[in-house]
TORTIVO-793288 format. One line per 2 residues: number of its first residue (from 1); their letters; for each residue x, y, z of C-alpha. Coordinates in steps of 0.1 Angstrom, whole numbers, plus 5000, padded with zeros to 4 digits. Layout:
// TORTIVO-793288
NUM = a = X/Y/Z | ...
//
This chain:
// TORTIVO-793288
1 = av = 3631/7635/3252 | 3638/7608/3226
3 = sa = 3640/7572/3237 | 3667/7547/3226
5 = gd = 3643/7531/3201 | 3633/7564/3185
7 = sv = 3649/7576/3153 | 3663/7611/3151
9 = tp = 3661/7629/3119 | 3692/7646/3105
11 = ai = 3676/7681/3110 | 3670/7674/3147
13 = af = 3704/7659/3151 | 3719/7690/3134
15 = yr = 3700/7713/3157 | 3709/7695/3189
17 = sw = 3746/7695/3179 | 3748/7733/3185
19 = se = 3755/7746/3220 | 3729/7766/3239
21 = ef = 3754/7795/3240 | 3756/7796/3203
23 = ke = 3718/7794/3198 | 3714/7824/3222
25 = fa = 3742/7843/3204 | 3728/7836/3170
27 = ly = 3693/7848/3180 | 3707/7880/3195
29 = lf = 3730/7885/3164 | 3699/7883/3143
31 = fv = 3682/7908/3166 | 3711/7932/3162
33 = ii = 3711/7928/3124 | 3673/7936/3122
35 = fc = 3680/7967/3145 | 3708/7979/3122
37 = av = 3685/7974/3091 | 3657/7994/3107
39 = if = 3681/8022/3115 | 3701/8023/3083
41 = mp = 3677/8014/3055 | 3657/8047/3056
43 = rn = 3689/8067/3061 | 3713/8084/3036
45 = ad = 3728/8118/3031 | 3696/8134/3018
47 = py = 3685/8149/3052 | 3719/8166/3055
49 = fm = 3718/8179/3019 | 3683/8192/3023
51 = ak = 3692/8209/3056 | 3724/8224/3040
53 = gi = 3704/8239/3012 | 3680/8256/3036
55 = rd = 3708/8267/3059 | 3729/8282/3031
57 = lf = 3698/8301/3018 | 3686/8316/3050
59 = tq = 3714/8317/3075 | 3747/8320/3055
61 = ne = 3734/8343/3028 | 3749/8378/3034
63 = fs = 3725/8407/3033 | 3751/8433/3042
65 = yn = 3789/8433/3041 | 3801/8404/3062
67 = vd = 3768/8401/3079 | 3745/8371/3077
69 = fe = 3719/8355/3100 | 3746/8339/3122
71 = rm = 3765/8372/3127 | 3736/8396/3134
73 = tt = 3743/8419/3164 | 3716/8447/3163
75 = kk = 3679/8450/3159 | 3683/8469/3127
77 = qv = 3702/8439/3112 | 3675/8416/3124
79 = md = 3649/8437/3105 | 3671/8438/3074
81 = wf = 3674/8400/3075 | 3636/8397/3075
83 = ed = 3632/8421/3046 | 3662/8410/3025
85 = il = 3666/8373/3031 | 3636/8356/3049
87 = ip = 3606/8371/3031 | 3620/8372/2995
89 = nl = 3632/8336/2997 | 3602/8324/3016
91 = lp = 3578/8338/2990 | 3597/8339/2956
93 = ve = 3581/8356/2927 | 3608/8351/2899
95 = dy = 3635/8326/2890 | 3672/8332/2887
97 = ng = 3667/8346/2852 | 3642/8372/2863
99 = nd = 3612/8353/2848 | 3580/8355/2867
101 = lt = 3570/8323/2885 | 3536/8306/2881
103 = tl = 3512/8305/2910 | 3522/8269/2917
105 = ek = 3560/8276/2913 | 3557/8304/2939
107 = qf = 3550/8277/2966 | 3584/8262/2963
109 = il = 3616/8273/2981 | 3648/8267/2961
111 = gf = 3626/8251/2935 | 3624/8218/2954
113 = nk = 3609/8224/2988 | 3571/8229/2989
115 = rl = 3559/8252/3017 | 3535/8234/3040
117 = gt = 3509/8259/3053 | 3519/8294/3063
119 = ar = 3550/8306/3081 | 3547/8318/3117
121 = ir = 3565/8345/3136 | 3563/8344/3174
123 = tv = 3577/8368/3198 | 3584/8363/3235
125 = kv = 3582/8395/3256 | 3586/8403/3293
127 = ke = 3564/8426/3313 | 3573/8462/3317
129 = ns = 3591/8470/3350 | 3597/8433/3356
131 = ct = 3629/8443/3374 | 3637/8471/3399
133 = vp = 3659/8502/3394 | 3681/8516/3421
135 = dq = 3666/8547/3438 | 3695/8568/3427
137 = lk = 3688/8561/3390 | 3650/8560/3389
139 = sk = 3648/8595/3375 | 3671/8585/3347
141 = iq = 3658/8550/3339 | 3621/8549/3333
143 = ec = 3617/8513/3323 | 3633/8479/3333
145 = ya = 3629/8446/3315 | 3642/8415/3332
147 = ti = 3655/8382/3318 | 3626/8359/3306
149 = as = 3611/8337/3333 | 3578/8318/3336
151 = dn = 3563/8345/3359 | 3573/8377/3340
153 = qd = 3562/8369/3304 | 3539/8394/3288
155 = ts = 3508/8375/3279 | 3488/8404/3266
157 = ny = 3478/8411/3230 | 3501/8435/3213
159 = wn = 3481/8466/3201 | 3496/8498/3188
161 = nr = 3479/8527/3172 | 3504/8550/3154
163 = tt = 3498/8582/3134 | 3523/8593/3108
165 = ir = 3526/8625/3088 | 3542/8623/3054
167 = nd = 3540/8651/3028 | 3512/8668/3048
169 = kv = 3492/8635/3047 | 3481/8620/3080
171 = tt = 3481/8582/3081 | 3468/8562/3111
173 = ti = 3477/8525/3112 | 3469/8498/3138
175 = ld = 3490/8468/3146 | 3471/8442/3165
177 = vp = 3490/8410/3173 | 3472/8383/3194
179 = yi = 3489/8364/3222 | 3484/8326/3217
181 = ag = 3492/8303/3247 | 3509/8271/3237
183 = ad = 3515/8283/3201 | 3547/8263/3201
185 = as = 3566/8240/3224 | 3589/8255/3250
187 = wy = 3624/8259/3238 | 3658/8256/3256
189 = sp = 3686/8278/3243 | 3720/8262/3242
191 = at = 3736/8296/3239 | 3720/8315/3268
193 = kl = 3709/8284/3288 | 3673/8299/3291
195 = ty = 3640/8281/3285 | 3615/8301/3265
197 = pg = 3578/8294/3270 | 3557/8282/3241
199 = gg = 3532/8311/3241 | 3538/8344/3225
201 = qv = 3525/8372/3203 | 3520/8355/3169
203 = ie = 3520/8368/3134 | 3512/8344/3106
205 = ld = 3526/8351/3071 | 3503/8340/3044
207 = nd = 3514/8330/3009 | 3509/8363/2992
209 = lq = 3540/8385/2990 | 3521/8418/2989
211 = nv = 3501/8410/3020 | 3532/8399/3038
213 = te = 3551/8430/3028 | 3523/8452/3041
215 = tw = 3522/8433/3073 | 3559/8436/3078
217 = dk = 3558/8473/3071 | 3534/8477/3100
219 = vk = 3556/8456/3122 | 3586/8477/3114
221 = nh = 3568/8511/3118 | 3551/8502/3151
223 = df = 3584/8491/3168 | 3571/8456/3173
225 = id = 3607/8445/3183 | 3612/8467/3214
227 = sa = 3630/8466/3247 | 3606/8441/3261
229 = tr = 3613/8416/3233 | 3634/8387/3245
231 = ai = 3632/8363/3215 | 3617/8360/3180
233 = fv = 3610/8325/3165 | 3602/8319/3129
235 = nv = 3587/8285/3120 | 3586/8273/3085
237 = nm = 3576/8238/3073 | 3585/8223/3039
239 = yn = 3583/8190/3020 | 3607/8177/2994
241 = an = 3590/8152/2972 | 3623/8142/2955
243 = vd = 3636/8126/2987 | 3602/8123/3006
245 = lv = 3615/8144/3035 | 3596/8169/3057
247 = sa = 3616/8198/3071 | 3605/8216/3103
249 = tk = 3627/8247/3105 | 3629/8271/3134
251 = fs = 3650/8303/3132 | 3656/8317/3167
253 = ie = 3668/8352/3175 | 3674/8360/3212
255 = fs = 3677/8395/3226 | 3696/8391/3259
257 = sa = 3686/8414/3287 | 3723/8423/3288
259 = ga = 3722/8436/3252 | 3737/8407/3232
261 = vf = 3720/8391/3202 | 3721/8353/3197
263 = ts = 3709/8335/3167 | 3704/8298/3159
265 = aq = 3686/8276/3134 | 3671/8242/3140
267 = ir = 3666/8225/3106 | 3652/8191/3112
269 = cl = 3647/8170/3080 | 3629/8137/3087
271 = pl = 3610/8110/3068 | 3579/8118/3089
273 = ir = 3552/8106/3065 | 3567/8075/3051
275 = pv = 3551/8051/3076 | 3517/8068/3071
277 = rv = 3520/8064/3033 | 3528/8027/3038
279 = ll = 3497/8022/3060 | 3475/8042/3036
281 = gd = 3490/8027/3005 | 3498/8062/2993
283 = ga = 3525/8055/2968 | 3552/8044/2993
285 = ts = 3584/8030/2979 | 3593/7994/2983
287 = na = 3622/8004/3005 | 3598/8022/3029
289 = sf = 3574/7993/3030 | 3601/7968/3037
291 = tf = 3616/7990/3064 | 3582/7993/3081
293 = il = 3578/7955/3080 | 3612/7950/3095
295 = el = 3604/7975/3122 | 3573/7955/3132
297 = vf = 3595/7923/3132 | 3620/7941/3154
299 = fg = 3594/7953/3179 | 3580/7918/3180
301 = mv = 3615/7905/3189 | 3617/7932/3216
303 = lm = 3584/7920/3231 | 3597/7884/3230
305 = yv = 3628/7893/3249 | 3608/7914/3274
307 = la = 3585/7884/3281 | 3615/7862/3285
309 = ei = 3631/7886/3310 | 3598/7888/3330
311 = ti = 3596/7850/3331 | 3632/7848/3344
313 = ik = 3626/7874/3370 | 3595/7856/3382
315 = sh = 3614/7823/3386 | 3646/7838/3401
317 = gw = 3633/7868/3419 | 3648/7903/3419
319 = gy = 3682/7889/3428 | 3685/7882/3390
321 = lk = 3691/7919/3385 | 3722/7920/3408
323 = nv = 3742/7909/3378 | 3756/7938/3358
325 = wn = 3748/7921/3325 | 3713/7915/3335
327 = ql = 3709/7951/3345 | 3723/7962/3311
329 = ea = 3698/7939/3293 | 3669/7952/3314
331 = in = 3678/7989/3307 | 3683/7981/3270
333 = ll = 3649/7964/3267 | 3632/7991/3287
335 = lf = 3645/8018/3264 | 3632/7998/3234
337 = vv = 3598/7997/3250 | 3600/8035/3254
339 = vm = 3609/8038/3217 | 3578/8017/3208
341 = il = 3556/8040/3228 | 3571/8071/3213
343 = ra = 3570/8057/3178 | 3532/8050/3183
345 = ls = 3526/8085/3196 | 3546/8100/3167
347 = lg = 3526/8080/3141 | 3494/8091/3159
349 = yi = 3504/8128/3156 | 3514/8124/3120
351 = gn = 3482/8107/3111 | 3462/8136/3127
353 = vy = 3480/8163/3106 | 3486/8143/3074
355 = ds = 3453/8155/3058 | 3464/8191/3065
357 = fg = 3495/8189/3043 | 3475/8201/3013
359 = id = 3461/8232/3031 | 3481/8263/3023
361 = ns = 3462/8291/3041 | 3468/8281/3077
363 = yl = 3498/8272/3099 | 3507/8235/3100
365 = dl = 3518/8227/3135 | 3545/8200/3133
367 = dw = 3564/8208/3165 | 3552/8179/3186
369 = vv = 3554/8155/3156 | 3590/8165/3151
371 = yf = 3597/8164/3189 | 3586/8128/3192
373 = ak = 3604/8117/3160 | 3636/8133/3172
375 = lv = 3631/8118/3207 | 3629/8083/3191
377 = en = 3661/8089/3173 | 3679/8102/3204
379 = vn = 3668/8072/3225 | 3678/8048/3197
381 = af = 3712/8065/3195 | 3719/8059/3231
383 = na = 3704/8025/3231 | 3726/8015/3201
385 = vl = 3756/8017/3224 | 3739/7994/3249
387 = tf = 3728/7970/3222 | 3764/7964/3210
389 = lk = 3778/7964/3245 | 3757/7933/3251
391 = lf = 3777/7914/3226 | 3805/7913/3252
393 = kf = 3782/7892/3273 | 3786/7864/3247
395 = vr = 3823/7868/3239 | 3830/7863/3276
397 = en = 3827/7826/3268 | 3861/7830/3252
399 = rr = 3887/7840/3278 | 3910/7858/3254
401 = ms = 3881/7878/3240 | 3869/7887/3275
403 = ql = 3901/7905/3285 | 3885/7940/3280
405 = id = 3857/7933/3304 | 3879/7916/3329
407 = tv = 3903/7945/3328 | 3876/7970/3334
409 = el = 3861/7950/3363 | 3895/7945/3379
411 = as = 3904/7982/3376 | 3870/7996/3385
413 = id = 3877/8001/3422 | 3909/8020/3418
415 = mg = 3894/8038/3388 | 3866/8050/3410
417 = si = 3890/8067/3434 | 3909/8083/3405
419 = mv = 3876/8096/3391 | 3869/8113/3425
421 = ii = 3903/8130/3423 | 3896/8141/3387
423 = lv = 3862/8155/3397 | 3877/8175/3426
425 = ia = 3905/8190/3405 | 3883/8197/3375
427 = tg = 3857/8214/3398 | 3883/8237/3414
429 = yg = 3898/8247/3381 | 3864/8250/3364
431 = ia = 3853/8276/3391 | 3887/8294/3388
433 = fh = 3885/8298/3350 | 3849/8309/3352
435 = ia = 3856/8335/3377 | 3887/8348/3360
437 = fg = 3875/8347/3323 | 3838/8341/3323
439 = ha = 3831/8378/3316 | 3853/8379/3284
441 = vt = 3858/8344/3270 | 3828/8325/3255
443 = ey = 3841/8291/3265 | 3841/8300/3302
445 = rd = 3809/8320/3304 | 3793/8296/3329
447 = fa = 3805/8267/3350 | 3793/8239/3328
449 = es = 3810/8254/3297 | 3841/8260/3317
451 = lf = 3843/8223/3327 | 3837/8211/3291
453 = tl = 3864/8235/3278 | 3889/8221/3303
455 = fl = 3881/8186/3292 | 3889/8197/3256
457 = at = 3921/8212/3269 | 3933/8178/3281
459 = lg = 3928/8166/3245 | 3949/8194/3231
461 = df = 3921/8217/3220 | 3928/8251/3237
463 = nm = 3934/8287/3230 | 3962/8299/3252
465 = de = 3966/8333/3235 | 3930/8342/3243
467 = lr = 3936/8336/3280 | 3968/8355/3281
469 = sy = 3953/8385/3262 | 3929/8390/3291
471 = nq = 3952/8382/3320 | 3987/8373/3310
473 = vl = 3999/8361/3345 | 3968/8344/3359
475 = ga = 3958/8328/3325 | 3992/8312/3320
477 = fl = 3994/8301/3357 | 3960/8284/3358
479 = fv = 3964/8267/3324 | 3999/8254/3330
481 = tf = 3992/8241/3365 | 3960/8225/3353
483 = iv = 3977/8206/3324 | 4006/8195/3346
485 = im = 3984/8182/3374 | 3956/8167/3353
487 = ff = 3974/8155/3323 | 4009/8146/3335
489 = vv = 4000/8133/3369 | 3963/8122/3373
491 = is = 3958/8109/3338 | 3991/8090/3340
493 = mf = 3979/8074/3372 | 3946/8065/3355
495 = la = 3965/8048/3326 | 3988/8030/3350
497 = iv = 3959/8015/3369 | 3944/8002/3336
499 = ds = 3978/7989/3325 | 3983/7971/3358
501 = ay = 3948/7955/3356 | 3954/7944/3321
503 = es = 3988/7928/3331 | 3970/7910/3359
505 = vr = 3944/7896/3336 | 3971/7885/3312
507 = eq = 3990/7867/3340 | 3958/7850/3351
509 = ll = 3952/7838/3315 | 3987/7824/3313
511 = ee = 3983/7806/3346 | 3953/7788/3331
513 = gg = 3974/7778/3301 | 3964/7741/3303
515 = da = 3927/7750/3302 | 3932/7778/3278
517 = de = 3939/7753/3251 | 3903/7741/3252
519 = vd = 3879/7758/3228 | 3847/7769/3244
521 = pl = 3813/7758/3229 | 3805/7792/3215
523 = tr = 3838/7796/3197 | 3837/7761/3184
525 = dv = 3802/7766/3168 | 3812/7800/3154
527 = lr = 3842/7784/3137 | 3819/7757/3124
529 = vi = 3798/7784/3107 | 3828/7802/3093
531 = ta = 3843/7770/3078 | 3809/7756/3066
533 = pt = 3811/7772/3031 | 3845/7756/3025
535 = ii = 3833/7722/3036 | 3801/7723/3016
537 = sn = 3820/7735/2985 | 3844/7706/2989
539 = ki = 3816/7681/2992 | 3799/7695/2961
541 = yt = 3831/7694/2942 | 3837/7658/2953
543 = lf = 3801/7648/2944 | 3804/7661/2908
545 = vg = 3841/7658/2900 | 3849/7626/2919
547 = ek = 3879/7637/2938 | 3883/7658/2970
549 = va = 3898/7693/2968 | 3928/7697/2990
551 = tg = 3917/7717/3020 | 3949/7718/3040
553 = ps = 3954/7702/3074 | 3925/7683/3090
555 = ee = 3906/7695/3120 | 3926/7672/3143
557 = el = 3959/7686/3129 | 3947/7722/3133
559 = ek = 3936/7715/3169 | 3970/7700/3176
561 = rr = 3988/7730/3162 | 3967/7754/3182
563 = ke = 3975/7735/3214 | 4012/7735/3206
565 = ea = 4012/7772/3198 | 3993/7780/3230
567 = kk = 4018/7760/3251 | 4047/7777/3233
569 = la = 4032/7811/3240 | 4026/7803/3276
571 = ee = 4062/7792/3281 | 4075/7823/3264
573 = ek = 4054/7845/3287 | 4066/7827/3318
575 = kk = 4102/7830/3307 | 4097/7868/3304
577 = mm = 4087/7869/3340 | 4116/7847/3352
579 = sp = 4149/7861/3365 | 4181/7851/3347
581 = em = 4191/7827/3375 | 4157/7810/3372
583 = me = 4161/7807/3334 | 4196/7792/3338
585 = rq = 4183/7767/3364 | 4154/7758/3340
587 = ge = 4179/7750/3313 | 4198/7727/3336
589 = lk = 4167/7709/3347 | 4148/7709/3314
591 = gg = 4138/7674/3305 | 4142/7661/3341
593 = dd = 4118/7656/3370 | 4132/7685/3389
595 = fk = 4119/7709/3362 | 4085/7707/3378
597 = sl = 4099/7721/3411 | 4102/7755/3395
599 = y = 4064/7757/3392
//
């Protein structure tokens, strides 16, 4: 505290003139700006372009008429893709002019992406007779291979001894492929909704094309892809020095137990080694160094907010978390702490494998490194929404700006009942569409996909012709009734509830017309910041020129105008809600004491 006799410096007086609400808002706004800088500074379109080049080369390059990786349907086509697309592009020997490449140039895919280590092929197989055959068909069906599960995976080494006779020459070859547990992380398939374990029979492709070709000839001749095979995964790691990005690519080929083939490609291009290069002083760019420093500053601010929240909870008890905004802030900070832990683990994994980037004759396992890096991005993506939602906590100080939150709060009870109605209707129709069309239409192959497809239908994204082609009567009936009930009735009710709540909020705001003219401290200080450049420029101009630049009306005049406009707006809104008789009576009494009786 400062006594009456103490002098107050202009800096202290300037600081104390700002409201506490504005100080808190300014600090949080700085926090958001640092967060955005950490997110956006290392980002551009390079990861997309790198992934597109890899995707175009390996997955959208046709090896047969109208057949590429994404449209493979048979095991023969899978083998052709390996021989005609994967291996030649993975291990190039000549350029586009047919000129032989040097030993160093052979290590680059597309001429830009340096292979990191060897490529790895992993198969997931199921045990023989992992399912049962009906007694009536046992004489016809000798083998049965079930859908992959944790208890029926074949964990034995693949060994096959085959003798071939060509031109009276007997040749015996042996294919011995070891099973490696935990060779990769387990993988969930979005197409089949199956989880494949990380172990499998593993073949590593070295960097010599002749050796790889001989190995693949053995694989092909020994029927390595057989009825027990449920999936093949190809892992390839690359580094592009031009954009300082590491690509961890996984090509997945699934062989459904029902006979279908599903393909997918995960091409994840990330700046994995930039932080390590900054810490080691290994030629990191100034942008990467500055981003790393900002990230440390950001995490420091997170810890500051966490300590502040802990202090408040200690002083106020757990009742502090009963407020929705406090709950949002707690979740937001907790997720940032999770990001800090994941980021540390990711840097630890990268540091452990960084020295192996220059080794070409062994497989470089980046799966866990990429997993943690992507998990950090996913948590940040979700937390970015919470971070910006917290800004509404500050704008609530201004009643006009808080109309969105007030509307949601007022409508939340009725919206809850409508959501129950929507859930019941969507569940019933989701089951109906899955039963009727799940066997034929991809969008309804399971209940979850059916629900999502119906949601898209409410937004206008649907294929009516496909439904009618499989069942003309039932397809049209289910679709039309769903749209009528859900879109024209239930959604209209939902919008009516929101509209009614908004009108109530507006009416409440108009009823507080007298107080609404007052400017809250936060808005006042924000306006001071906005108008500060103009005021400073005028003072500088006056200092050097000797006369004041016309700046328009003074603050007092502007405040008076705002009050008059607010009162005028309030009167107009009230008139809209009056009946004609009331308006006529108001005209008669306007200016008199009886005018107040109307209100």
